Structure formats: structure tokens, C-alpha cells
C-alpha positions, 0 to 999 in steps of 0.5 A, a space after each residue: 422728685 429726683 430720679 438718678 442713675 448711677 451709670 449716668 453719674 461721673 466718677 470723681 476721686 474722693 476727698 481722701 484721695 482713695 477710691 472712686 466716688 459717685 455723688 448721688 446727692 450732693 451737699 445742700 440738696 437735702 436739709 441735714 444730708 451732706 451727701 449720699 454716694 457710692 465709692 469703689 476701692 481697688 484691692 489694697 486701697 486704704 482710707 487712712 484713720 481720720 474722724 469728723 467732729 460733726 458728721 454721722 456716716 452710714 455705710 452699706 457694703 454692696 460688694 467685696 470685703 475689707 477691714 474697718 478700724 473703729 477707735 482702734 478696734 478691727 472689724 471684718 466687713 463684707 457684702 450686706 454689712 451696714 456700719 455707722 460711724 458717729 461724730 468724733 470716732 476714729 475710722 479707717 477702711 481698707 480693701 483686703 480682698 482681691 476684688 473691688 470693695 463697694 460702699 454706698 453711704 450717706 453723711 448727716 450733719 450733727 445738729 447743734 444744740 442751742 
């Protein structure tokens, strides 16, 4: 068993160099799960459009609101919204509010077919 408190975790800069992240479960700790984290974006911060060919990303908006651009389509996201980004999908997240946008998410490695 693991018992983890967000308040005890260090804050790091995300791989996209935007937002502050707390890695709750890191790559290699659970099979197929590459990470379970929480990230906080300040007003106006944007994770520029990108994709991952072999990863599923599942997000829950914990606080705030913003915009998700997925494959060119724009969606409003706010507290309580869950969204899934599938392998290969182009996605961008922007904090369009005056407060923090907090996302809790996990990433799963796509299984290779033999």
C-alpha cells in the first residue's frame, strides 16, 4: 500500500514548461501507468498543441476553468469535467480564467499488439 499526501510532495515544472506539477505516482511504480499527477496553471498559461502517439491521458478539472483544444475543436472545461485524450490526438490546454486551473490526471501507456 502507498499513502501519499499532496501537501508532502515537491512541486516541479511540467515537461511542457508550463504549470506546476506534483507527481503522485511516477513512471514505473505501477505497471502500464506512466504517471498520476496534479498540475496547476496560472491565469493565461497555455500547454501548446502537441500529441503522444502511445499514451492515453485522463484529466479531471479540480478547480478553475479554461479551454481544451482537441484536434482543432475548442471545448470549455471547468470544475467537475473529465476528459480523455487518446493516442495521436492533438491537444492544447489554456487557463482562460482569473484564478488557478487545477487538473488531476493519469497517463497510461498504450499496449503494443503482437
